[in-house]
C-alpha positions as CSV (number, residue, x, y, z in Angstrom):
1,M,-32.1,16.3,20.0
2,T,-32.3,12.6,20.5
3,P,-29.3,10.5,21.7
4,E,-29.6,8.4,18.4
5,L,-28.2,11.4,16.5
6,F,-24.8,10.9,18.2
7,V,-24.5,7.2,17.1
8,H,-21.3,6.7,15.1
9,G,-22.4,5.3,11.7
10,L,-25.9,6.6,11.7
11,E,-25.2,9.1,8.9
12,W,-24.0,6.6,6.3
13,T,-25.9,3.4,7.3
14,E,-29.2,2.3,5.5
15,K,-31.0,-0.7,7.0
16,S,-33.3,-3.3,5.3
17,L,-35.3,-6.2,6.6
18,Y,-34.7,-7.4,10.2
19,V,-31.7,-5.5,11.7
20,Y,-31.0,-5.0,15.4
21,P,-31.6,-1.4,16.4
22,N,-28.1,-1.0,17.8
23,E,-26.4,-2.2,14.6
24,F,-24.7,0.2,12.1
25,I,-21.8,0.2,9.7
26,Y,-19.2,1.3,12.3
27,W,-16.1,0.7,10.2
28,S,-16.3,3.0,7.2
29,I,-14.0,4.1,4.3
30,Q,-11.0,4.8,6.6
31,I,-10.9,1.2,7.8
32,V,-10.9,0.2,4.2
33,M,-8.0,2.6,3.6
34,Y,-6.1,1.2,6.6
35,P,-5.3,-2.3,5.2
36,Y,-5.1,-0.8,1.7
37,M,-2.3,1.6,2.7
38,T,-0.4,-0.9,4.9
39,G,-0.6,-3.3,2.0
40,L,1.0,-0.8,-0.3
41,V,3.8,-0.3,2.3
42,A,4.5,-4.1,2.5
43,G,4.2,-4.6,-1.3
44,A,6.6,-1.8,-2.2
45,F,9.2,-3.2,0.3
46,V,8.9,-6.7,-1.1
47,L,9.5,-5.4,-4.6
48,S,12.7,-3.8,-3.6
49,S,13.8,-6.9,-1.6
50,L,13.4,-9.1,-4.7
51,Y,16.6,-7.4,-6.0
52,H,18.5,-7.0,-2.8
53,V,17.9,-10.5,-1.4
54,F,17.2,-12.7,-4.4
55,G,19.5,-10.9,-6.8
56,Q,16.8,-10.3,-9.5
57,Q,19.0,-8.0,-11.6
58,D,16.0,-7.1,-13.9
59,L,14.5,-5.3,-10.9
60,K,17.6,-3.2,-10.1
61,D,16.1,0.0,-11.5
62,M,12.9,-0.4,-9.5
63,A,14.6,-1.6,-6.2
64,R,15.8,1.8,-4.9
65,F,12.7,3.6,-6.1
66,S,10.3,1.2,-4.4
67,L,12.4,1.3,-1.2
68,V,12.1,5.1,-1.0
69,F,8.4,4.9,-1.9
70,S,7.9,2.4,0.9
71,L,9.4,4.9,3.3
72,C,6.9,7.6,2.1
73,L,4.0,5.2,2.5
74,L,5.0,4.2,6.0
75,P,3.8,7.2,8.1
76,V,0.5,7.2,6.1
77,A,-0.3,3.7,7.4
78,M,-1.5,5.2,10.7
79,M,-3.5,8.1,9.2
80,P,-6.7,6.1,8.5
81,L,-6.8,4.9,12.1
82,Q,-6.2,8.4,13.4
83,F,-9.0,9.8,11.2
84,H,-11.4,7.1,12.3
85,L,-10.8,7.4,16.1
86,Q,-13.3,9.4,18.0
87,Q,-10.5,10.3,20.4
88,P,-7.5,10.5,18.0
89,L,-5.1,11.7,20.7
90,R,-5.4,8.2,22.3
91,G,-4.1,6.6,19.1
92,I,-0.5,7.2,19.8
93,E,-0.8,5.0,22.9
94,V,-0.2,1.9,20.8
95,M,3.2,3.2,20.0
96,F,4.1,4.1,23.6
97,T,2.6,0.9,25.2
98,P,3.0,-1.9,22.7
99,H,2.4,-5.5,23.7
100,F,1.2,-8.8,22.2
101,T,-1.9,-9.3,24.2
102,S,-4.0,-7.9,21.3
103,A,-3.5,-7.5,17.6
104,I,-4.0,-3.8,17.6
105,A,-1.6,-3.3,20.5
106,A,1.0,-5.3,18.7
107,F,0.9,-2.7,15.9
108,G,3.3,-0.5,17.9
109,I,6.0,-3.3,18.0
110,V,5.6,-4.3,14.4
111,F,5.4,-0.8,13.0
112,S,8.4,0.4,15.0
113,T,10.5,-2.6,14.0
114,Y,9.6,-2.2,10.3
115,A,10.3,1.5,10.4
116,V,13.8,1.0,11.8
117,I,14.5,-1.7,9.2
118,V,13.4,0.5,6.3
119,M,15.3,3.6,7.5
120,S,18.4,1.6,8.2
121,E,18.3,-0.1,4.8
122,I,17.9,3.3,3.1
123,W,20.8,4.7,5.0
124,F,23.1,1.9,3.8
125,V,21.8,2.2,0.2
126,Y,22.4,6.0,0.2
127,R,25.4,6.4,2.5
128,T,27.8,6.7,-0.4
129,Y,25.6,9.3,-2.0
130,F,25.5,11.3,1.2
131,V,29.3,11.4,1.4
132,E,29.6,12.4,-2.3
133,Q,27.0,15.2,-1.9
134,I,28.9,16.6,1.1
135,G,32.0,16.9,-1.1
136,E,30.1,18.4,-4.1
137,L,28.3,21.0,-2.0
138,K,31.5,22.1,-0.2
139,N,32.0,25.0,-2.6
140,D,28.3,26.0,-2.8
141,T,28.1,29.3,-0.8
142,S,24.4,29.8,-1.3
143,A,22.0,29.5,1.7
144,A,20.2,26.5,0.1
145,G,23.4,24.8,-0.7
146,S,24.7,25.2,2.9
147,I,21.5,23.9,4.4
148,K,21.5,20.9,2.1
149,R,25.1,20.1,2.9
150,W,24.4,20.2,6.6
151,I,21.5,17.9,6.1
152,Y,23.7,15.4,4.3
153,I,26.4,15.7,7.0
154,I,23.7,14.8,9.6
155,L,22.4,12.0,7.5
156,A,25.9,10.5,6.9
157,L,26.3,10.1,10.7
158,G,30.1,10.7,10.4
159,A,30.6,7.6,8.2
160,S,32.7,9.0,5.3
161,D,34.7,5.9,4.3
162,L,34.2,5.2,0.6
163,S,36.7,2.4,0.2
164,D,35.7,-0.8,-1.6
165,K,35.7,-2.6,1.7
166,A,33.3,-0.1,3.3
167,V,30.9,-0.1,0.2
168,A,30.9,-3.9,0.2
169,K,29.9,-3.9,3.9
170,D,27.1,-1.5,3.0
171,K,25.8,-3.9,0.3
172,K,26.0,-6.8,2.7
173,A,24.0,-4.9,5.4
174,V,21.4,-4.0,2.8
175,K,20.9,-7.6,1.9
176,I,20.6,-8.7,5.6
177,L,18.2,-5.9,6.4
178,A,16.1,-6.7,3.3
179,G,16.0,-10.4,4.2
180,I,14.8,-9.6,7.8
181,G,12.4,-7.0,6.4
182,I,10.4,-9.4,4.2
183,P,8.8,-11.4,7.0
184,V,8.4,-8.2,9.1
185,A,6.7,-6.5,6.2
186,G,4.5,-9.5,5.7
187,F,3.6,-9.5,9.4
188,L,2.9,-5.7,9.3
189,H,0.1,-6.3,6.8
190,G,-0.7,-9.9,7.6
191,Y,-1.8,-9.0,11.2
192,A,-4.4,-6.7,9.6
193,G,-5.8,-9.8,8.0
194,F,-5.4,-11.6,11.4
195,I,-7.6,-8.9,13.0
196,F,-10.4,-9.7,10.6
197,G,-9.8,-13.5,10.5
198,S,-9.9,-13.9,14.3
199,V,-13.3,-12.2,14.7
200,K,-15.4,-15.2,15.6
201,A,-18.6,-13.1,15.7
202,N,-18.4,-12.4,11.9
203,A,-18.9,-15.3,9.5
204,L,-17.4,-13.5,6.5
205,W,-14.2,-12.6,8.3
206,M,-13.4,-15.7,10.3
207,S,-11.0,-17.6,8.1
208,P,-7.4,-18.8,8.6
209,L,-6.7,-17.8,5.0
210,M,-7.5,-14.2,5.6
211,P,-4.0,-13.1,6.7
212,V,-2.4,-14.9,3.7
213,I,-4.9,-13.4,1.3
214,F,-4.2,-9.9,2.7
215,I,-0.4,-10.4,2.3
216,M,-0.6,-11.7,-1.3
217,S,-3.0,-8.9,-2.4
218,A,-0.7,-6.4,-0.6
219,V,2.3,-7.4,-2.7
220,V,0.1,-7.1,-5.8
221,S,-1.0,-3.6,-4.9
222,G,2.5,-2.4,-3.8
223,I,4.1,-3.6,-7.1
224,A,1.3,-2.0,-9.1
225,L,1.5,1.4,-7.4
226,C,5.3,1.5,-7.7
227,M,5.0,0.6,-11.4
228,L,2.4,3.2,-12.0
229,T,4.3,6.0,-10.1
230,Y,7.5,5.0,-12.0
231,I,5.7,5.4,-15.3
232,I,4.2,8.8,-14.4
233,I,7.6,10.1,-13.3
234,M,9.4,8.8,-16.4
235,E,6.8,10.2,-18.7
236,W,7.2,13.6,-17.0
237,K,10.9,13.4,-17.4
238,K,10.4,12.6,-21.2
239,F,8.0,15.6,-21.5
240,Q,10.6,17.9,-19.9
241,A,13.3,16.6,-22.2
242,V,11.2,17.2,-25.2
243,L,10.4,20.8,-24.2
244,A,14.1,21.4,-23.5
245,R,15.8,19.9,-26.5
246,G,13.4,18.2,-28.9
247,K,11.9,14.8,-29.8
248,G,15.0,13.3,-31.3
249,D,17.2,14.0,-28.3
250,E,19.2,11.0,-26.9
251,T,17.8,11.7,-23.4
252,V,14.3,11.1,-24.6
253,L,15.2,7.8,-26.3
254,L,17.1,6.7,-23.2
255,L,14.2,7.5,-20.8
256,R,11.7,5.7,-23.1
257,G,14.0,2.6,-23.3
258,V,14.6,2.4,-19.6
259,E,10.9,2.9,-18.8
260,M,9.6,0.1,-21.2
261,D,12.4,-2.3,-20.2
262,V,11.7,-2.0,-16.5
263,M,7.9,-2.3,-17.0
264,T,8.2,-5.4,-19.1
265,K,10.4,-7.1,-16.5
266,T,8.4,-6.0,-13.4
267,A,5.1,-7.0,-15.0
268,R,6.2,-10.7,-14.9
269,Y,6.4,-10.5,-11.1
270,L,3.1,-8.7,-10.8
271,I,1.4,-11.4,-12.9
272,M,2.9,-14.1,-10.6
273,F,1.7,-12.5,-7.4
274,L,-1.7,-11.7,-9.0
275,V,-2.2,-15.4,-9.8
276,A,-1.4,-16.3,-6.2
277,A,-3.8,-13.7,-4.8
278,I,-6.7,-14.8,-7.1
279,S,-6.1,-18.5,-6.4
280,L,-6.2,-17.9,-2.6
281,E,-9.4,-15.9,-2.8
282,M,-11.0,-18.5,-5.0
283,L,-9.9,-21.3,-2.6
284,D,-11.4,-19.4,0.3
285,L,-14.7,-19.0,-1.6
286,I,-14.9,-22.6,-2.6
287,F,-14.1,-23.8,0.9
288,R,-16.9,-21.7,2.4
289,G,-19.3,-23.1,-0.1
290,Y,-18.2,-26.7,0.4
291,T,-18.3,-26.7,4.2
292,A,-21.7,-24.8,4.1
293,M,-21.7,-23.8,7.7
294,K,-24.7,-22.4,9.5
295,S,-23.8,-18.9,8.4
296,W,-23.5,-19.9,4.7
297,D,-27.1,-18.9,3.8
298,I,-26.6,-15.3,4.8
299,L,-23.1,-15.2,3.3
300,R,-24.5,-16.6,0.0
301,S,-27.1,-13.8,0.1
302,V,-24.5,-11.2,0.6
303,M,-22.0,-12.5,-2.0
304,F,-24.4,-13.6,-4.7
305,H,-27.2,-11.1,-4.3
306,E,-26.5,-8.0,-2.2
307,D,-22.9,-7.5,-3.2
308,F,-22.7,-9.5,-6.4
309,V,-21.7,-6.6,-8.6
310,K,-19.0,-5.4,-6.1
311,I,-17.5,-8.8,-5.7
312,F,-17.7,-10.7,-9.0
313,V,-18.0,-7.8,-11.5
314,L,-15.8,-5.0,-10.0
315,Q,-13.3,-7.0,-7.9
316,Y,-12.8,-10.3,-9.7
317,G,-13.9,-9.2,-13.2
318,L,-12.7,-5.6,-13.7
319,G,-10.0,-5.6,-11.0
320,N,-8.4,-9.1,-11.5
321,L,-9.4,-10.9,-14.7
322,V,-9.3,-7.9,-17.1
323,P,-5.8,-6.6,-16.0
324,F,-4.5,-10.2,-15.9
325,I,-5.4,-10.6,-19.6
326,M,-4.1,-7.2,-20.5
327,L,-0.7,-7.9,-19.0
328,L,-0.5,-11.4,-20.6
329,I,-1.2,-10.1,-24.2
330,P,2.2,-9.9,-26.1
331,G,3.5,-6.5,-27.2
332,L,2.9,-4.7,-23.9
333,T,2.7,-0.9,-24.3
334,I,2.9,1.9,-21.7
335,R,-0.8,2.9,-22.3
336,R,-2.0,-0.7,-21.8
337,T,0.2,-1.1,-18.7
338,V,-1.2,2.1,-17.1
339,I,-4.8,0.9,-17.6
340,A,-4.0,-2.5,-16.3
341,L,-2.2,-1.1,-13.2
342,C,-5.1,1.2,-12.4
343,L,-7.5,-1.7,-12.6
344,V,-5.2,-3.9,-10.4
345,L,-5.1,-1.1,-7.7
346,F,-8.9,-0.8,-8.0
347,G,-9.4,-4.6,-7.7
348,V,-7.3,-4.7,-4.5
349,F,-9.2,-1.7,-3.1
350,M,-12.5,-3.5,-3.9
351,M,-11.2,-6.6,-2.1
352,R,-10.6,-4.5,1.0
353,W,-14.0,-2.8,0.6
354,N,-15.8,-6.1,0.3
355,V,-14.1,-7.5,3.3
356,V,-14.5,-4.5,5.6
357,I,-17.9,-3.1,4.4
358,G,-19.3,-6.5,3.2
359,G,-18.4,-8.1,6.5
360,Q,-20.7,-5.6,8.2
361,A,-23.4,-5.7,5.5
362,F,-25.5,-8.5,7.2
363,S,-27.1,-8.2,10.5
364,L,-26.2,-10.5,13.4
365,S,-29.8,-11.5,13.3
366,F,-29.0,-13.2,9.9
367,A,-32.3,-11.8,8.7
368,G,-31.4,-8.3,7.5
369,F,-28.9,-6.2,5.7
370,M,-27.1,-2.8,6.1
371,H,-25.8,-0.6,3.2
372,Y,-23.0,1.9,3.4
373,H,-23.4,5.2,1.7
374,L,-20.0,7.0,1.4
375,P,-20.4,10.7,2.4
376,I,-19.3,12.7,-0.7
377,I,-19.9,16.3,0.4
378,P,-18.9,16.8,4.1
379,H,-21.2,18.9,6.3
380,N,-19.2,18.3,9.5
381,L,-15.9,17.0,10.7
382,E,-17.2,13.4,11.0
383,T,-18.4,13.2,7.4
384,F,-15.1,14.7,6.2
385,K,-13.0,12.2,8.0
386,E,-15.2,9.2,7.2
387,G,-16.0,10.4,3.7
388,L,-14.5,10.8,0.2
389,F,-12.3,13.8,1.1
390,G,-10.9,12.0,4.1
391,A,-9.9,9.0,1.9
392,L,-8.4,11.3,-0.8
393,T,-6.4,13.1,1.9
394,V,-4.9,9.7,3.0
395,A,-4.3,8.6,-0.6
396,A,-2.5,11.9,-1.6
397,T,-0.2,12.2,1.4
398,P,2.5,9.6,0.4
399,F,2.9,11.4,-3.0
400,V,3.5,14.7,-1.2
401,L,6.0,13.0,1.1
402,F,7.7,11.3,-1.9
403,W,8.1,14.7,-3.7
404,G,9.9,16.1,-0.6
405,I,12.0,13.1,0.3
406,N,13.1,12.5,-3.4
407,K,14.8,15.9,-3.2
408,L,17.3,14.5,-0.7
409,L,17.1,10.8,-1.8
410,P,16.9,10.7,-5.6
411,S,15.4,7.4,-6.4
412,L,15.4,7.6,-10.2
413,D,18.8,9.1,-11.0
414,L,19.8,7.3,-14.3
415,K,23.5,8.2,-13.6
416,H,23.7,5.8,-10.6
């Protein structure tokens, strides 16, 4: 067996023209998923903060939901890196030895700070609920009830004061934490763009706009995912209500009214951030073409020839322009909203794909290209982690976590 068979990236890299023999697509689908998942974390938190910090009352129903969903997305942010590492047990070292001498090492500081902010904010938001549940479960003698009550006792941390003064302090703390959390959430994802933008050896990545583009597209993807998940949950609630009582039931009408009202209001903010993200990406593209640096010839070949369909058809066309038009057309419906949101999420994913994979598509010889073939059916651990099933595992994990956490922290209780 030749040593070449052990090269990371050999199984999914196809070369054409003049490529150095030691060049491969080293960063695969998991490094696409990494900025994508961290972007969803930051975007969901920003959506909740629009209500808590800026007092956008039309986002009140989405604020608590997106905050809890951000908590569920948080632990998944590290999963793609762990999957990608050849020695995954070493990955935890960035949490134990964080420092600012490198962008990756700074992840430990930023991630830990953000996690503390999110968990603290959720505690203040739900503290009253914890205390109420302790009282309600007091007479529940079942094993499940007793376990749940003790969980709430632990979560309450002994803070049982429900006076108006105490509740007012909770709200003030939430506002302060949300205000601090916005720049931290931006930095959590912006530094991923900083990693790419500071790589001098890669002409496609090296741009001071890269962190800002990543942050704006992160907010877009986070809002879109929260809206889509919200619709799915509300539709499921309507379906259950129809089965239980019938179509004309007041609960069904209430759920339908809440769902459509929230979607119409939240879509306005999604359009706003989508315009900002598209504008920044177009500005970056125009700037590269105007300055026409030495590397522009190979970049032009990648963007307008090799990856034309991925960039201009899938990302800008199907992922940006089409959903933008769909959301702008009057008379927004749930079905049209779902399609538009799926396309927005797809467009942001393609942006990450075109940055990560497209940035490795051209050889450093500037005379050849490499093509990435996503492993579909895994035949070993490596092709599972770096293939379709590895990416799907990462994508499904936050929904599993949300199902479990929502049992203790109900984020869509219409009574509250």
